[in-house]
N, C-alpha and C positions, 0 to 999 in steps of 0.2 A: 650561585649561592647554594646549590645542592652539594657541592664539595664539602664546605664546612659543616653543613647539616649532617651529611653522611659520616664525616670524620668524628663528629661529636657522639655518634652512636657507638663507635668502636674504640675511642681513646679519650682519656681525660686531658690530654694536652691541648685540644681545641675547646675553648670555652667561650662561645658567643652567647650573649643574652639576646632577648627579643629586640632590644633597642639596636644592637649591632646589625641585625638583619634589616631593620627598618632603615637605618642610615645607609647601608650598602644598597638597598633597593632604591632609595631616593637618588643616590649618587649615580647608579647605573641608568635610572630613568632620565636624569638630567643629561648624561652623556648621550644617550640615544636621541633625545629631543634636540640637543645641540647639533649632532651630526645630521639629523634630518632637516633641521632649519638651514644649516649651511648648504646642504646639497640642493635644496629648493631655491635658495635666494642668491647664491653666488654663481654668476654665469661663467666666469673665466676659470678654466681647469687649474691653472697654476695657483691662483689665489685660493681656490677651494681646497687644494692639497695642503697649502700652507696653514689654512684655518683648521683642517683636520689634524695636522701635526700639533698645533698649539692646544687644541681641546683635548687630544689624547694625552699629551704631555701633562696638562693640568690635572687630568684624571689620575694619571700614574703618581704624580707628586702628592695629590690629596690622599690617595690610597696608601701610599707609603707612610705618610704622616699619621693617618688614623691607625695604621697597623702597628708601627713600631716607634713613632715619634722621632723622625729624622731631624726636624727643626726644633723640637722641644717646646711646642706650643701647649697651651693649657688643655686642649682637647686631644692630645696625642695618646697613642696606645701605650702598651707596657714599656 
């Protein structure tokens, strides 16, 4: 989250509000907690990698939706 914060200091093209930082912080926290939970609870390596893939894919889809509105939901970005 330091990249958008730094970019906001030098350019007007990056325009995050405090709410954007809070939402991204929560999303990253949930990603970290999910990966930590999976690594502690799933014993088989193949299942663990599959769950990692799904949680990272979910994160990327949510990130893209919040950034540019890929699916056109009401909480989409620009």
